C-alpha positions, 0 to 999 in steps of 0.5 A, a space after each residue: 736488476 734493471 729499472 724495468 724489473 724493479 718497477 714490476 717488483 714494486 707493482 707486485 708489492 703494491 698490489 699485495 699491500 692493497 690486497 692485504 689492506 682489503 682483507 684487513 678492512 673486511 675482517 674489521 668490518 665484520 668484527 664491527 658488525 658483530 660487536 654492534 649486534 652484540 650491543 643491540 642484543 644486550 640492550 634488547 635483553 635489558 629492555 626485556 629484564 625491565 619489562 619482567 621486573 615491572 610486571 613482577 612489581 606489586 604495584 603493577 602485577 595485579 593490574 596486569 593480571 586483571 587487565 589481561 583477562 579484561 576483568 570488569 572489576 578492574 579499577 580505572 587506575 589499574 586499567 590505565 596501568 595495564 593499558 600503558 604497560 601493554 602498549 609499551 610491550 606492543 611497541 617493544 614487539 614492534 621494534 623486534 619485528 622490524 629488527 627481524 625483518 631488516 635482518 638485524 635479529 635472526 629467526 632464533 631470537 625472533 621466534 621466542 618474542 613472537 611466541 610471547 606476543 602470541 601468548 599475550 594476544 591470547 588474552 582479551 585485554 591485550 587484544 583490546 589494547 592492540 585494537 586501541 593503539 592499532 592506528 599508531 602502529 606500523 601497518 606491516 606490524 599490525 598486519 602480522 599481529 592480525 595473523 598472530 591473533 588468527 593463529 591464537 584463536 585456532 590454537 590458543 596458547 596456555 597462559 603462564 599462571 601462578 597455579 601452573 607454576 605451582 603445579 610444575 614446582 610440585 612435579 619437580 619436588 616429586 621428581 
């Protein structure tokens, strides 16, 4: 083998090594992105679990139930509890909205959250909290919420109530 042939063989080998490195890097980058998304989804799920647990806590559940309906008999302490919980939920929905629009949350994961937001916005108390904190929310999210409120007025969402659960449980017992 001449020196020139050896040179060409070494260039081909180097090119193949670079190509293999690029393929490996692409696979690693893709896996890292998937791991980050999985971590983001796990964190989001933990926040949802925390919210559900808080709403089920006897110290807050009555205030939240009365606050949703904007019950005029709501005590000041219960009203403040409702306002703060509802504001926290709005901030959580806002974050999910941005994750969806930035491509970090797919439509399949956003739609149930949007549906839950629509259910909450079907309640006068939650809409009042939105109006109260609207200036502190992102304008793009606030505009989307305005659209969801308009949808909810045209086609209201059935509220999830204990009575509804009892009805469904009775149906299941009879099945």
